[in-house]
N, C-alpha and C positions, 0 to 999 in steps of 0.2 A: 410480524416478522421480516428480521432484518437481510436485506440483498447486498450482496458481495461479488461487484462484476470483475470478473479474472480474465487476462488480456493473453486468450489462450494459443500457443500455436505448436504445433507439433514435432516441439524442439526441447533441447534439458531448461530452456527457460520458460517455456510453458507451462511444463510439469513441475517446478520452480514453484511458479507462481502458484498449484494449484494446492501443492504441499502445505502453502505458507497460506493459504485461503483457507482452506483445511484446519487447518491450526487454530487459526481468529476463532471463526465460525465455530468449535466443535465447544467451547467456553461458557456459548451465552447460546445455543440454539442460531435460525437463521435457513439461509439457502445459497450458493452458488448458482451466479448466470456466466457461464462461461462464453467469450464472446471470439469469433473471429474475423476479421477486418479486413476484408476484399478490397480492391480499388476499384472505386466508381463508374470505371471504361474499361472496356474490355480490351487484352492486351493486344486482339485481333483489330483493334479502329486504329484509324488515321492510316498511316504509311504502310500499314502490314495487311495483305489479304485474310480474309478470313476463310477458314480451313470448311469444309462442306466435309466434314468427316462423324459431324456431331460432339463438336469440342465441348460447351453447352451441359451435355451427358455426360462426359469422360469427366468436367472437373467439379460438377457436381457429388456425381457418386466417390469422387476422392475426398472434397470437401467431410460429407458425410464418414466417411471412414475414418478424416481425423479427427471428427468432433467425437465418435463413436470410439475412438480410442481413449479422447480428453475424460468424455465422461466415466469408464472405466477406472482411470487413476483416482478418480474422488472416495473414498470410504462409503459401504452399505449405508452407515450411520450417520449421513450427510445427503442432503436433498437436492441435485444441482440439476440445470438446464442447459442448454446450448444452441446459441444462438450464431447467424451471421447476419453479419453488417457491412454494408457497403456504405464506403466516405472517401474522401479526401486524402487523408491521411488516418494511420493508426490510432492517434492520441485523441483524433478527430470523432471518429467512430467511439471509443471508448466513454468519451466523455457523453457524447448523445446520447449512447446505451444506457451509460448510470443515472441519467436525467431520467429515460424513458421509465425503467424500473424501480426509480427511486432507491436505488442506493446509497448504504451509508460508506461507502467504499470502493477502493479499483486497486486491483490485485496486479504487481509485474513483477516478471523475472528477469536477472540480471543481466544486464547487456553481453557480448561474447569479444567484445573488443582488445580487451589486454587480458594476460592468463597470470600476472600479477595484482591483482586487485580482488577485493572480494564483490564487490559491485563497481560497474561501467557503466557511467548513465548515457547511453544509447539516443537514439534519435527517438524512440520512444515513448523514453523515460522524461527527456526533454521537453518532449512537445506540454507529456501529461504535468509537468512540477511548473511551467510556464501558463499553464492555460484553465487547470481541473480545478471545479469552484467544489470538491468532497474529497476528504482526504486519499492518498494514494501511500500503499504499501510496499517495501521494496524489499524482496529479496534475496539476500548474499546467494552470489555462486556456489552452488551446489549444495543447498537448501533439500534438505529431505524429511525433517522433522515435521510429521501430521499430529502428533499429540493435541492436547490443550495448551497454551500459553500459561506460562509458573508465573512470570510476573511483569510489572511493566516499570518503565523506566523513563523517567519526562525529562530532559533537555528543558533547562533553563539559564535564560541569560538577563541582562540587566535592561534591556532594549523593550521599547512598546510589540506587544503581542506577547511576553511571555506570559500573561495571565488567562489571556485565549488556550495557551493552548494545554495550563494548568488545570484550568477547568474540565477540558475533555479528558483529558487524562485522569483526572478524579474519577469524571462520570465514566469512566471506561470501568478503573478499578472495582469502584463499587457495583456496576452491574455483573461483572464477573467475579467477584468474590477475591481477587487477589492484593497481594501486596503489591505498592506502589515506592519506589525509589525514584525519589528528589536528587537531580545532576546538573551539577556547575562544574563547565571544564574551562579552567586556567589557564592561560600562556605564563611560565616566567619570564615577565620583562624589570629588566633593571633601570627603566625609565618609571615604573609603575611596582614601588615594592611592597602596595598596602595592597593589591589587587586579593590576596589568597584573601586576607580579613576581611575585605568587603564582604565579598562574596558567601564569605562564613557567616557572617551577620546578616547577609538578604536571605539565605537559604532558611536559617532560622526563622525568620517570617513566613517565609513560606510554609515550611512543617507545621508551626504553628495555623497555618489556616487549611492547611490538608490534615490536621488530624481533627476537625472539626465533623467530617464527612466520614472520616476511613478511621477513626481512633483504632490504636495498638495494628495499622498496618501499613505507616508510610515511615522512613528511613529517609534522611541526607546527606549529601557528599556533596565534598568540592573537591574534583580530578584537576592533580597540576603536573605540567609537564614541559620541554622544551619548547615543544607541538603540541599541537590539537592532538595530532599523531599519537605521540608517545602518552599522553594522558588516557586517551581510548585503550591505549595498550596494557594501562596499568591497572586497570580497571577489573574486576572478577565479573563474566558475564554467565549467566543460566542460562545453559542451550536452549530452552524454552521459552527464553525472554525477546521480550520486542522492547524498542525504543522510539520515543512518538518526539517530534520535533519540528519547531512551526517554522512556517516560510518567513523568507526574511521580510524587512520590513518596508522593501522597495518593491514588496508585492502591490496588488493593489487592494482593496478591501475584497476578500472573498474569494480570493485567487489563491494558488501557490506560487512561489517563486522560491529558488532555492539559494539558499549566498552562500559568502565564499569558506565561511566557516562549518557549515552545513554541508556543505561540499568534500572537506576534508574529513568529516565524519563518517559521511558516507563509504568515501572509499577506503578506509579504516576499520568501519564497527564489522566485528562478527556476526551480529546477528541481526534479524530483519530492522528495517527504519519505518514506521510511517510516519510523513509530513503533513500537516495540520495549515489549512488556508488561514492569513489572518480572519476573525471576527466568526471566525466557523462557529456552531453549536449546533448543536446533533437533531436532525428535522426531525418532526413527530414520524412514527412506522408510519407505512401507508395501510390502508383498508382498504375491503370492498374490490381489492383486486384478483381477476378473474383465474389470472392465470396460478394464485395461491391455492387454489379449490377447485379448480378441474384440471384431470391428467389430459394432453393431450395425445395426439397419434404423433410414433416416434420419431416420424417430420413431417411438418405440416409444410405451405406453401411459402412461408416466410423464412424458411431453413431453421426452424426450431426445433431442439431435440434434445430429450429426457430422459433422465437418468430411471 
């Protein structure tokens, strides 16, 4: 059973992450791990005197209340657990949790630093997109959908790493029984009048490759505009669609890095984006994991909660 780590906070961003994770997991089965990351050090350490009024108990009660609220947002047909982890940063805690659980994906909600963008790359997203060893799914602002994903689009360029993300997208579409759209984005540039025709030739080759696994369920499209944002805006998007994109060629092997083009796509995209590390291949499913077969108490000593 696949496990998805959800970056949970008791905010709109946390709720959007749960919605997206639910939509992704419903199509193929699996479970969600809601992870709330707390600082390693107490806010009352160092220069501040520690209160004598049971602060730790109050904080623990509040965290359990937040996690309970998060679990209640998950539909009854989806298995979910909640965890508390301490780390130097949210990104570090989420990556450690994903490695601990053998998770296939980390899901986060949109930042809140801009009211005009669908997704704003905040501190947590930036940290994950520089260091995660597993794909990261990014929910756009206001994402409410929890029904299963209906189509996968994969963004393909002409640089190293395009085949990696294509293979991941093909495998994801095959496992979920979904249609796959191959997409190339081209900015119109008078200095390169053949860019569109070159992209169309390349897409025909990749379409033939994808058809070997997904016969009859693959389409290909070259979108162009004066800018990447214009090309994105001109496309039709299903409400239940997600876009897969590979990390920058500048990323170390098996790590994420969001390049300039992908950053522009993210800010204009009306649907969720999944960023795939360079050289990534889906890991084998974990086996003999006691957490998948044993139902723990509502909360255990490690701050673990289950729906």
